[in-house]
N, C-alpha and C positions, 0 to 999 in steps of 0.2 A: 391407536395401534400403529406401530411403525411398519411400513411396507418396504422391504428391502429391494423390491423390483424397481423402485424409482431410481436406483443407482445405475440402471442400464437401459430401461425402457424409454422410448420417446416421450418427452414431457408434454403435459398440457401447456398451452401458451395463451398469453393475453391476446385477444382478438384484434386489438388496435395496433400495438407495437411489436407483437409476436415474441415478447419476452417469455422465457420459460418459467414455469411455476414449480419446478423441481430441478434437481441437479443430476443429470445422467453421467456422473463422474467416471464410471467404469465403462463407458461406451464411446470410444474414440471415433466410431463410424458416424455417430450422430453429431451434427454441427455444434450443438450446445456442449456436448462432451469434449469436442476438439478445442473449442474456444476456452473452456474451463481448464483443460490440460495446459494449453500454451500460455494462459494467463499466469498460472502458478509456476510452471516450469521455466518460463522465460525470466520471471523475476527471481527464481531460485538461482539460476545460472548467473544473472546479473549481480545478485547479492554475494554470491561466492567470490566472483572476481573483484567486486567492490571492496570486500574485506579480506582479500587474499594476502595483503601485506601483514596485518597484525600477528598471525601465528608465527611468522618467521622474523618479525621486525625487531623485537626486543633483544634477541640474542644473535641469531645468525647474520641478519642484514646489518644490524647496528655494529657488530664487530667488524664486518667486511668494509663498511663505509665510514667507520669511526664516528658513529652518532652518539650524541649525549642524550640523557633522558628528556631534556627540553626539545631536542630535534625530533625525537619520536613523537612527543605530544603535539608538537607543531604540525607534523605530517598528518596526524589524525584529524586535527582541526581543519586543515586545508581540504582534506577529502570531503568533509561534511559541508564546507562552504560551497564547493562546486555543485554538490547535489542540491543544496538549497536553491541556487540560482536556476538550475535545470528544471527543478520541479515547478518553480514559478512560471517558467516558459512552457513546460509540457502541458499544464492545465489548459490554457487557451489554445494550444496547438491541437489538443484532443478535440476541442469544440469546433475547430476550423477544418482540419484535415482528417479527423477520426483517430481513435486510439490505436488501431492496428498499425498504421504507418508511423505514428509517433513512437510506439513501443519498439518497432523494428529499427527506427532511426536511432533511438537511444542506445540500443544494443550494438549496432554496427559502429556508431561513433565511439562508444566506449571500448570496443574491441581493439581499436588502433593503439591507444596508449598501453593497453594490457600487453599487446605483443611487443611493445618497445621497452618493457620493464628491464630487459637485459642491458639496455643502453645507459643505465643509471650508474654513476661512479662517485657522486658526491651528494651532499645534503640538498644543494640547490636543485639538482636533477630529480631527487626524490620528491621534493615539494611540488615541482612542476608536474611530474608524472602522476602523483596521487591526486592533484587537482583535476586533471583531465579524466582520470579513471573514475572520478566522482560523477561523471556523466551517467554511469551505469545505475547509480542510486536513484536517478530521476525516473527510471523505468517503472517505479512503483505507481506513479500517477496513472499512466496509460493502462497498467495492469488492473487497477481498480475501476477506472472508467469503462474499460472494455467489459469487465465482469458485470458492472452495473447495467450496461447496455444490453446484455443477453439474459438477465435474470430479473424477475418481477419483484415487486415490493414485499410479497409474502416470504420470499426466500433470499432476497438480495443480501441481507446481513450475514447469513450463513455463507453464501457464495463469496462475498468479499473477504470474509474472515478466513475461509479456506484458502483462497488464492493468495492472500497476504500472509497467512500463517505458514503454508507450505513454502512460499517464497522466502520468507524471513528465515526459514530453517537453513538457507544457504549460509547465513552467518554462523551457524553451528557446524555445518558440513565442512566449511573452509578450514576449521581448526583440526579436522581429521585429515582431509585430503592434502592440503598443502604440506604439512610436515611428513605425511606418508610418501608423497611423490618425491619430496626433497631427500628423505632417507633412502628411498629406493635408488635414486640417481647417485648418491654418495656411496652406498654400500654394495649395490648390485652392478652399477655401471662404472664405478671407479672415478666419478667426477669429483673435483675439489668443491668445497663449500662455496667458493667464489663463483664458480661456473654453475653449480647445481641449482642454486636458488633462482638464477636468471632463467635457466631452461624450464624450471617448474611453471612459469607463467604462460608458456606456450599451450599448456593443457586447457586452462579456462578460455584462452583466445579461440581455440578451435571450437569448443562447445558453444561459445557465444555466436559465432558466425553461422554455424549449422542451424542453431535454434532460430535465429532471426530470419534466415532464408526460408526455413520450413514453415514458419508462422505466416509469412506472406503468401506462400504457395497453397497452404492447406486450409486457411480460414478466411471468412468474409469480414467486412467492416461491421455490419449490423445484422440482426436476424432477418431483415427485409432486403438485404443486398448492399449496394454501394452507399457510402456515407452521404454522397451528394443527393441521393434519391430518398432519404429517410422521410422527408415531409410528404412527398408524393405517395409513398407507401401507406402512411397513416391515412391520408385522404381516401385512397382506394379501399383500404380495409373498412373504414367507417361506411362508405357508400355500399360496399358489398354486404353489409349487415342491415341494410334497409333503414339507416338513420338519415333523416332528411329534415329540412326546415331550419337549418342553422348554418352559419358560416364559422368555421373553426380557425381562429387566428394562429398562425405560426408565431410563437412567442418571439417578438423582436426586441422587447425591453426586458431587462433582467431585474426589474424592481419588484416583481411579484404582486403588482396591484391587480385587483380583479378587472377583467376586460370584458367588453361586449363585442358582439359581432360586427359593430360598425367602427370600432377603433382600429386605426392602422398602426402597425409596428413602426417605430422610428429608429433611425440609425442602423438599419439593417437592409440587406438586399432581399430578404425573405418576403414572400407574398402570402396573402390569405389563402386558406384552403377552402375553396368552394367545392361542393360535390353534389352529385345527384344520387339519390337512393336507388338501389336495385334490390330485387328479391333475392334472399339467400338461395344458394345453389342446391341445398338439400335441407330437408326438415331437421330441426333440432340443431342447426348450426353447422360448423365445419369440423373435420377430424382433428382431434387433439386440442380443440379450443376450449378454454375455460369459459363458463357462463358468467358474464359481468353485466351489471345494470347499465342501461343506456347512459344515464348521467355520469357514471364513473368512466365510461368509455370517452365521453366528451371531455371530461376533466383531464383524462390522460392525454388526449390529443392537444388540448389547450395549454397544459402546463408542464408536460413531461417530455416534450420533443426538444432535444438539445439544439441551440441556435449558435450562429456565428456572432459573438459579441464584439461591439466596439469598446474602446476604453471608457467612453462616457457611460455606457450601459453596464460595464463590468464593475465600475467603481462602487456603486451602492451594494453590490453583492459581496465584494471583497471586505468592505467595512461594516457589514451588517452585524448586529449582535449575535445572530445565530451562527454565522461563520466564525466569529470570535470564540464562541463556545467550543466548536470543533477544533479550532486552532489551538486554544488553550489546553484542551484535554490531550491532544496529540503532542503538543510541546512537552508535556510532562511524561507521558507514557513512552512514546517512541523515542523522544529525545533522551530519556534516561536509558532506554535499551541500547541505543547507539553508543552513548558515552561509556556505559558499563561494559559493553561488548569489546570495546577497544582496550580496556585496562584489566579485565577480569583475569586473564592469564597471568599478567604481571602481579596482580594482587595475590593470587594463589601461590605463586613462586615466593613472594615476600613472606607470607605467613607459613608456607609449607615448602621449604627449600628442597626437600627430598623429591618432590614431584618432577623437578627439572622442566625443560621446554616442552617435551612431548606429553608428559603426564599432566602438567598444568593446562596445556592446550586441550587435551581430551576432556578434562573436567569443565573447562571454560566453554567447550563446544556444547555441552549439555544445556547451557543457558539458552543458546540459540535454537537448539533442536526441540526444546520444549514448546516452541512456537507451533509445531505440527499439531499439538493437542490443545494448548491453552488459548492461542489466538482464535482458532475456529470455535472453541467453546464459548468465547465472548460473543461471537456472531450468532451462534445457535441460541444462546440465552436471550440475546437482543430480539431475535425473531419470535421466540416463544412469548416473551413479555409483550411484544407489539400486538400479538393476537388478542391479548386480554386487556391491555391498558392503552394501546396506541403509542404515539411518538413520545409522550411524556415518560412512559416506562423505559424506553430506550435511553432517554437522556439521564434518568435517575440511575440506570445501571452504570453509565460512564463515570458519574461522580462517586458512586458507591465503591466500585472496584479501585478507584484512584485513592480513596481514603485508606483502604486496606494496604495498597501499595506503599503509601507514605509511612504507615506504621511499620511494615517490614523493613523498609529502607532505614528508618531511624533505629530499629532494633539491631540491624547489622552494623550500623555506624557506631552505636554506643557500646556494643559488646566486642567488636573487632575480633571475631572468633579465631582461636588458634587450635581448636579442635575440629578435625575435618568433618565429622558427622554434623556438628552444630553449624558450621559454615555452609556446607552444601545443602543442609535442610532449610536454613533461612533463605538462601539464594533461590532454592526451588519454590518456597512459599511466596517470595517476592515476585518471581517470574510468573507464577500462576495469576496473580492479580494484575501485574504490569501488562502481560501479553494478552490477557483477556480484555483489558482496557483498550488495547489497540484494535481488537476485533469489534468491540462494542462501539468504538468511535466511528469506524467505517460502516457499521450497521445503521447509523443515523445519517451519515453523509448523503445517501441517495434521496432522502426526504427533504433536504434543505436546498431551496432554489433548484429543483430538479432539472429545469431547462438550462441551467448553467453548471451542470455537474462537473465539467472539466475544470472550471475556475474554482469551484468549491473544493474539489479533490486536490487540485494543485496547491491552493493556499493551505489546506489542512496538512498535506504531505510535506510542504516546505516548512511549516511550523514545527514539524517533528525534527527536521534537520536543524532548524534554529535552536531548538532545545538541546539537540546533541552538541552543537557548537558551544552554547553557553555552559553546559555541564562539562564538556571537554576542557574548556578554558579554566573552569574551577578546579578540575583535576590537575591541569597543567601547573597552576600556581600553588597547589598544595603538595606538589612533588609526589612523594610516595606515601603521604598520609591519606590513603584511600578511604579508610573508615570515616574520617571526618567529612569527606565529600558525600558519602552515602547519606549521613543524617541531614546534611544541608539540602540535598535533593529531596529527601523525604519531607522536610518542612515546606519546601517550595511547592511540592506536589499537592499537599493538603491545602495550603493557603490559596493557591490558584484555583483549585476546583471549588472550594467553598465560595470564593468570590464570584464564580460564574454560575452557581447553582440556581439562581433566581430567574435567569433569562429563559423566555419561551423557547421550546425546541424548534419551532418553525414560525416564520413571520405570520402575523395576523392577516387573514384574507388571502393567503397564498392559494393559488389554484394548483391542484395536483400534489402528489407527495404525501398525502395524509394516510 
């Protein structure tokens, strides 16, 4: 039975790390509700500005700057390249300084080139500007790490899918907002097209800065307070529940080997968590706390507290088979979404010239806006399957939806529809499985090397951008033969997922994350 009150009431929490076991998404007064809001809204604003160029690029900006089709494609590739690099850095940054500051930093740094869009007058300036605007795309990593830090394993797939899905909708909103603001400036304010498209970028700039500042003022780093105090909080929570006779290691090595209380972490300045048990302050536990077995509490403390990794410790995590599975899946799903999002409006104009810039943009926007429903659905299914089958079920879901995504991509490519109903229907079907795959992928991420969640999230997120770059390059060298690229991406998606399907979802012997 679904209880709608979980959408606003204070959630039950994990007694060790204080992560919520439900999502009070309609309650901004609750700290979990606030963090949930800023996680998705911050990424939505970032995604909007990150993809603010494509809705105006192929016609208005291309005409004003004298761009060729190759120049447009190159600018799309450059934007994805910058984001790939930022996501690789953002992952370890989340583990070191916390996701909130990393998130705000990405937004504020990315706002600067957004405000400077009006200074572009040639193709070289466009390429440089879009490279630095790509910083905004890196905000996805702290968005997911922050969400993972506030929501427990039973609900984290749904939480990550909702924050990612609502945020990804910025890629659809931009196709509505940017042409609408541009048209308003031209028709209502009397600006020329040359000036109007430049002024348009001031709108996302203001929204980015306000959101970043509000995020820092209104939200904490973790459910237990400061990022630097997270280990101490776990120590105190265990002691307050009367658990004694053990020394809980702060994970200092990221290799996920089973540890004992006498092993010292290496390569890290973290220390062991020794603690004295005390009597619970009230019978039956604490207010809003979920009842969790003692061993599970210890496993959570040993294996799920994020640490500051050195390169030597991070290396085995980055190149583990389990991280490869997540990276490969996201390479296909989010990589395809990014590349398709960049050309979909142009593809619609090619097959349906009567739509023109605004009409094709509105239909292309639907592809991104479907993230509001389809990506969260992937996360919800991931959590439901997890309750019955564990982490193997989450992994099977990733590969299953990927296979159906490949089928739809191949169908679009082979038929190259010139009937609007057929085209939009196939794209919607493809979006269902593609975007659900994104949600399912980050439903599994929190279970893999949980004490290196920033690194795993960064590698997975960066692989999505790598996929976007690879697929964008394929689009670039096939010029306007968009249909051919669709079936190529479909075949690649099926082949990659089948090749990864045999790998275990989490490392053997891993503590925590199960």
